C-alpha atoms as one frame of an Amber mdcrd trajectory, in Angstrom:
protein
 -43.363  30.043 -24.512 -42.608  26.612 -23.082 -40.430  25.768 -26.087 -38.581
  29.060 -25.713 -37.872  28.329 -22.013 -36.590  24.826 -22.834 -34.222  26.178
 -25.480 -32.992  28.888 -23.102 -32.413  26.350 -20.337 -30.457  24.058 -22.683
 -28.322  26.959 -23.891 -27.555  28.016 -20.312 -26.615  24.431 -19.437 -24.349
  24.148 -22.470 -22.555  27.357 -21.497 -22.162  26.234 -17.880 -20.742  22.746
 -18.578 -17.270  23.800 -19.801 -16.872  26.122 -16.824 -17.908  23.373 -14.411
 -15.527  20.849 -15.980 -12.605  23.248 -15.941 -13.339  24.201 -12.345 -13.142
  20.648 -10.990  -9.344  20.471 -10.479  -9.305  23.892  -8.801 -12.217  22.875
  -6.621 -10.351  19.733  -5.546  -7.264  21.791  -4.665  -9.407  24.282  -2.753
 -11.041  21.545  -0.651  -7.739  19.730  -0.027  -5.980  21.095   3.063  -2.584
  19.634   2.059  -0.094  21.283  -0.289   0.681  18.149  -2.320   3.681  19.283
  -4.348   7.236  18.068  -4.895   8.479  15.084  -2.921   6.507  12.721  -0.698
   8.193  10.693   2.039   6.648   8.606   4.781   6.342   5.400   6.731   3.667
   3.267   8.359   3.510   0.824  11.267   0.804  -1.626  12.222  -0.169  -5.267
  12.269  -1.508  -7.898   9.934  -1.261 -11.456   8.683   1.053 -13.609   6.587
  -0.589 -16.493   4.732   0.255 -18.940   1.955  -1.661 -21.337  -0.281   0.938
 -24.111  -0.363   0.386 -27.665   0.900   1.166 -27.924   4.619   1.563 -24.183
   5.131  -1.100 -24.106   7.845  -3.056 -21.141   9.149  -2.195 -17.493   8.630
   0.356 -15.976  10.983  -0.119 -12.751  12.925   2.620 -10.300  11.987   4.119
  -6.870  12.632   3.946  -4.579   9.588   6.190  -1.687   8.570   6.505   0.347
   5.387   8.817   3.062   4.035   8.019   5.012   0.871   9.596   7.852  -1.105
   8.462   9.495  -4.326   7.139  12.577  -6.029   3.850  14.258  -6.880   3.017
  14.266 -10.593   0.065  16.554  -9.875  -1.981  17.320  -6.715  -3.898  14.036
  -7.084  -1.240  11.576  -8.345   2.050  10.393  -6.815   4.622   7.855  -8.009
   6.494   6.194  -5.124   9.004   3.496  -4.356   7.874   1.346  -1.430   9.509
  -1.178   0.918   6.910  -3.120   2.925   7.782  -5.860   5.431   5.622  -8.215
   7.485   7.321 -10.283  10.169   6.042 -13.091  12.411   7.860 -14.363  15.516
   6.929 -17.301  17.736   8.516 -19.592  20.305   8.802 -23.230  19.204   7.826
 -25.521  22.050  10.266 -28.324  22.788  13.101 -26.739  20.806  13.826 -23.820
  23.155  14.054 -21.376  20.292  12.283 -18.671  18.305  11.174 -18.863  14.682
  10.989 -15.633  12.661   9.276 -15.556   9.257   9.274 -12.421   7.083   8.158
 -11.361   3.656   9.520  -8.123   2.198   7.881  -6.582  -0.872   9.566  -3.806
  -2.871   7.354  -2.085  -5.453   6.909   0.939  -7.675   3.456   2.403  -6.968
   0.931   4.842  -8.343  -1.112   6.540  -5.579  -4.214   8.501  -6.582  -6.395
  10.738  -4.387  -9.996   9.903  -5.251 -11.121  12.525  -2.719  -9.131  15.053
  -0.635  -8.898  12.611   2.295  -9.072   9.252   0.466  -6.404   7.616  -1.726
  -5.919   4.279  -3.451  -2.753   2.779  -4.881  -1.389  -0.186  -6.812   2.162
  -1.373  -7.342   4.324  -4.011  -8.982   7.756  -5.265  -7.993   9.513  -8.113
  -6.201   9.156 -10.112  -2.960  11.513 -12.198  -0.807  10.816 -14.669   1.982
  13.097 -15.015   4.990  13.316 -17.683   7.700  15.339 -17.650  10.901  15.473
 -20.003  13.887  17.488 -19.054  16.987  18.056 -21.280  20.011  20.761 -21.943
  22.587  22.116 -24.823  20.492  21.483 -23.968  16.848  20.996 -20.946  14.627
  19.555 -21.440  11.146  18.847 -18.693   8.627  17.698 -18.853   5.011  15.953
 -16.722   2.408  14.345 -17.303  -0.959  15.311 -15.778  -4.258  13.285 -12.752
  -5.295   9.923 -13.386  -6.949   7.342 -11.229  -8.753   4.955  -9.320  -6.481
   1.969  -6.988  -6.545   0.407  -4.682  -3.947  -2.900  -2.869  -3.510  -3.765
  -0.307  -0.866  -6.153   2.388   0.289  -6.027   5.024   3.000  -8.145   7.641
   4.764  -6.347  10.732   6.066  -7.500  11.405   9.619  -5.179  14.384  10.213
  -4.086  16.957   7.620  -1.872  20.030   7.647  -0.098  21.986   4.902   2.780
  19.481   4.626   1.789  16.471   6.762  -0.910  13.791   6.910  -1.666  10.897
   9.223  -3.732   8.186   7.579  -5.257   4.816   8.383  -4.360   2.443   5.580
  -5.219  -1.079   4.496  -2.709  -2.946   2.332  -2.666  -6.246   0.483   0.297
  -7.797  -1.289   1.346 -11.119  -2.777   4.639 -12.734  -3.782   4.499 -15.466
  -6.442   7.209 -18.074  -5.815   8.192 -21.101  -7.881  10.579 -23.975  -7.185
  13.270 -21.999  -9.037  12.926 -19.243  -6.406  14.248 -21.544  -3.666  10.943
 -22.848  -2.265   9.736 -26.435  -2.311   6.729 -25.832  -4.570   4.854 -23.122
  -6.413   3.547 -20.882  -3.640   1.739 -17.576  -3.281   2.528 -15.783  -0.023
   0.225 -12.916   0.947   0.681  -9.836   3.144  -2.343  -8.114   4.684  -2.007
  -5.221   7.120  -3.832  -2.353   8.810  -1.481   0.482   9.718  -1.108   4.108
  10.704   0.789   6.056   8.072   2.838   9.258   8.467   3.505  11.318   5.324
   5.374  14.555   4.568   5.157  16.682   1.403
């Protein structure tokens, strides 16, 4: 009798597995409150840090962060987007009566995947550019590097959801890899790190 029950249980499990596997995508869609279909467009604003590993670069700089992205949903869990992400630092230079502004802009193509209905992760590859500007009453100097290869990583938790809109809290990391040929003095990696609120429409 025990052997018969074991065989019956195994047969029932074997019959149930295909149904369970096929039901997973539908179950995800049922639990997700957002109709993720067609285009996705959004932006984020927040704060973060700019840092570099070059000699004499000093400590990381507090920065304002902003992002704009546009793309499309491949399926309810995967989106491909184009992303423009900028971090900018501004400070007053003592003794020179002027303001220094340092920015790094990163433009990437990204894949964003929803691991759970409210949690996504993404990665991207593209290009970065550094910008420098000094403004004072006597002199104005502005310069920018050539573009350099860049990568980004990110993750977000959606705090608010509706049929066509989400508000998420997102953490992003990015890096631009510059060489002397890119218009900098030495091989340098400049990093973006930000925590932002993101607004997305589907």
